[in-house]
Steps between C-alpha positions, in 0.01 A plus 500: 500500500758489220657185648156339536410578137834355380445186709146454365632546145764229553238261645265568208778432249585177682135387484486574127801273449326225697183542289710467184662182632162344586359598159782318319434188709125510420571545127732201508802693374843516655609821668843497332355462150540818295243550228530710188249747642722542806804585289291736284385679813861520627608642163246783527596569861866523395421806288279646775785455748748653253291818465438517877871447567606784267234734642617421852867568410414837341271595790767400751759723336253790469385480862846472657705725273502770769686254725795497260794731549432860396680679219879457524668768712826498299608533139653152501179367647301626202730307265455186709122545503498521120707181483267328748186606309656391170557153645152489654338580163684207340423267792135612506460440126648149528287430809171581327590332169628177656207464741245584229647232271520253791132535590392513135672170426351344815157617384526404134671163523287340770430126495268366231417136453605471134792745511846384405811698592731617221851357519723809487852420618721774360504836321826678432312816406321518836821430690676779311215741581487431874879511522574810289212721620580466875870542423432831321274624781754405769780667304301825487426479876866430588638778278247750636573386858877532454457847351299616805743330741804660336328839515416486872839355597712727279788684676415845633695810592550455875589868549162608364303246703421469871718237660320291761549171677232262627644284777302187590515299820257281688248661516541866404625737231739791536537763227831683460552819298830610350490838677616832354768337286242246368755223550431204727777433749689171514389216725665205667295226664756472782397843623139408582415639844204638693580856395612393152248239379584553131873450562613832351870578505516807725834614354365509144434870420198400286335316789487790746213684330297187416151509649325192641119481503250247637121474485461684168722660239438782253597539134438793262279483193664507157848418630693179432550301821764229512465243777793297629374189680667304781393235749634436849383143551292303244373563146234769494333663201431872467158517333330831419187385316365842401830579324516148349847464653652199674852376572647242736711607798774240530738465797861567404429691181343823377219508245331806353201635311374842395188682383348847464187568714226644280219586744514644849324326786236776498437455126472124541245545778287704262542248217406204721236701693658361814605769752700240696703378201876468550775361286660212686821298521450131578717193538401248233707210633372293792784579741368380836217511750449879483546526123156662471624791712776605259342806342578867470291790370634701206406866461536655154491879508633812334875564500457793740303294754748216464796730576321644803427153635853373442647808673326399824679163517824446690817397322699193596764716668235680704345172611838381628551815706137545603555368855611763760876503537516520879655281764196273506547129458287481179719765339814308592356183351424679172855631485631147552286379212635776270853404594426135430357587157807703408730216610301253292531724193878505543505120525299473179743733319798291615333180378420660164863604457612143576 
């Protein structure tokens, strides 16, 4: 029925156009001739459209504001939200002023038969105004933006923060924790293997207690978390929208970012009134056919719950020795792989010395 009504409406509109065309022919006037009454009518409709346009924009924002991201889940995120809102206020003010003036001029200066345009070629005063005012506004925005950026990227005390790594590869994430010593072990891309996908150096004492996690990772509320970011193949981007945090993962180099979680997952579910809410890690760089599948849930909880959860995860050393050490063929194959890794490490050390 809706489609039929729309179709009838289109046909009716088409017939009205035809009636108008026939009426102009009967009156002896040309269809393309624009009269003063036509332009006067257009001038009035310009102001009607302007009001309707502004009402629609305000209504649109009001109706869909609940679709925007909820309150920032980190302290840095709150600073970024303030910066974003500050910019939006300026942009919104300019948007309404410019469009109001545009439609007002279109309405006021419509065509009249005896009107003559004023020749106005140059005004140094006007040029100074529309050069200096935007320059001042942009300077304020840039200074404010740099201040926020410097604050959220300022160096932190690594000993007092949780050291984590987010390792990206097509098409999955792996989270690595620094273990009891809170120090991430060294890596070497030559050591990538089935039982060592992150290429950790097994002989590094800091790598043995590192814990590798897939599917979801946990972080404690109120504690600084520093993320080291690496990529195995192409450029990925670690994007945690609810924390307002994003950083590229670039092959061959290590990037980093940090923030302090402010609300637990449970608190955020109450705030959003969504019992299924979860913080999430996404890839924000189109990295291949299954790019959409690169996501990982983030659970923010109390420090006690976080420690309990982390205690249940195996360390890197335990994962290497998890297979039964018997005379079975799989066990022998694992031992061969360990031997190959150790030999590779020695080769790397020799090359570094050279």
